[in-house]
Phi, psi and omega in degrees: 000129182255138181267130177242147180257129182297316180233092185298328180292319177294322177299315179297319179298315179296321178297318179296316179300315180299317180297317181296316178302321182278339184225066188304331184265025182280169175249163179301322179298325178295317181294315180300315180298316179298322181272003180060043179229164168282165178299318180294324176296319178296315178300322178296318178298314180297321181297322181279328190248353187218156175275349184248156170275167176304317179296320178295322178294320177301313180296319180298316180293321175300320179294319177300317178293322179296318178300316178299316180293322180294327185265348184238355180230170175257014179299146178289161178300320179296319178297318179294315178303314180294318182294332178266007175057042169286150184293333177201163178293324179293323177292321176302313179299318180297314180294317179301317180294321180300321184267338184240349185060023176220152173279162176304319179298318179295322178297313181296316181297318181294328179287334179286337182273358183278000000 
């Protein structure tokens, strides 16, 4: 019995998302290899099925994990930035603000007020 996927592009996108969640520090080439596609093929799937590029999705997922760490741990902002392999703490702050409209410090402070 052979299994068929109704929407193979959506399946690939979900497979890519799962891989990124499990391997936050991955590269687009890693995702493409995991999905058995070329990088350009992966970008085409994302273009058709997602509002984000693979790199944007990686950053968004890193931000989601950072928010979780900021709200559930006492790790410093620098430690969180390093653990998620951002190139610098200032770049981490910039990316966090782009995706959350808050700085890491504001995220942590707002969670303390709940």
